[in-house]
N, C-alpha and C positions, 0 to 999 in steps of 0.2 A: 273439713276437707273441701276444697273447691273443685267442682267438676265442670268442665267447659262443655256443657250440653244445653240443648234447647230447653230441657226440663228445668235445669238450674236457672237459666235466664228467665223462664216464666215465674219461678219462685221469687226472684229479685223484683220482677215487674209487679207481682202481686203485693209484695212488701211495700213498694213505693206507692202503689195505688191506695194503700191504707193510710198513707201519710198525707200531709198538706201539699205535697209537691205533685206536679203534673209531669209525666214522662212523655217525651215526644221523640220520634226518630225522623230526622230530616237531613237533607243533603246540606253540606256546608264545609268550609275549610277551616275547621277549628284546629288550632295548634295542638291541643291535648286530645282531640277527637270528640270533645264534648263542649258544651256551653252551659253554664249554670247562671240562671237569672234569679239570684237570691231574693230580691225584692218582690218579684212576681211569682216566686216559688215554682219555677219551671226548669226542668232538666232536659236538655236537648242532646241527643247522641247521634253521631254520624250514622245514617241509615245504611251506608255502604260497608260498615265494619263487619267483620266476621263475627260469629257468635262469641268467640273468645275475646275479641276486641270490645264488644258491647259489654260483656261481663266485667272485664277489667275496668272499663270506664265507669260502670255503675258502682263497682267496689270502691274505686277511688273517690267517687262522689260521696258514697255512704260514710267514708272515713272522715271527710272534711265538713260535711253538713250535719249538724245535730238534728235528728228527727224527733218529733213528739211521739213517744211510743204508747201513750195511754190508750189510744184507739186501736192499737194493733191486736190482732188475734194472738192467742198463746203461741202458736207455731211461728208466727212472724216475729214476735218478741224474742223468741229463742234464736231464730235465724239472724235477726239484727244484732243481737249480742255476740253471736259467733262471727259475723262479718266485720264488725267494728274492732274485733280483737285480732283477727288473722292478718298476718303480714304476707303480702304477695312477694314471692322471691324472684 
């Protein structure tokens, strides 16, 4: 179940911090609200987004970019499995 709270956003940020990707919040006029630099493994989210917008952008990225889960903690492996299967309506 997706909860649009700061605590859930922190969980997603923690999950990404255990991956090979770097998450940054910056201003920009990204059409999708985010920019993904796959070669440099950087995720950039519009810093002016609401919490809900940031969460939706991160979930969309998590569904499109395969992450190496071997280094994830057990709780983050479970969260990642849940997030890559849930469909946002």
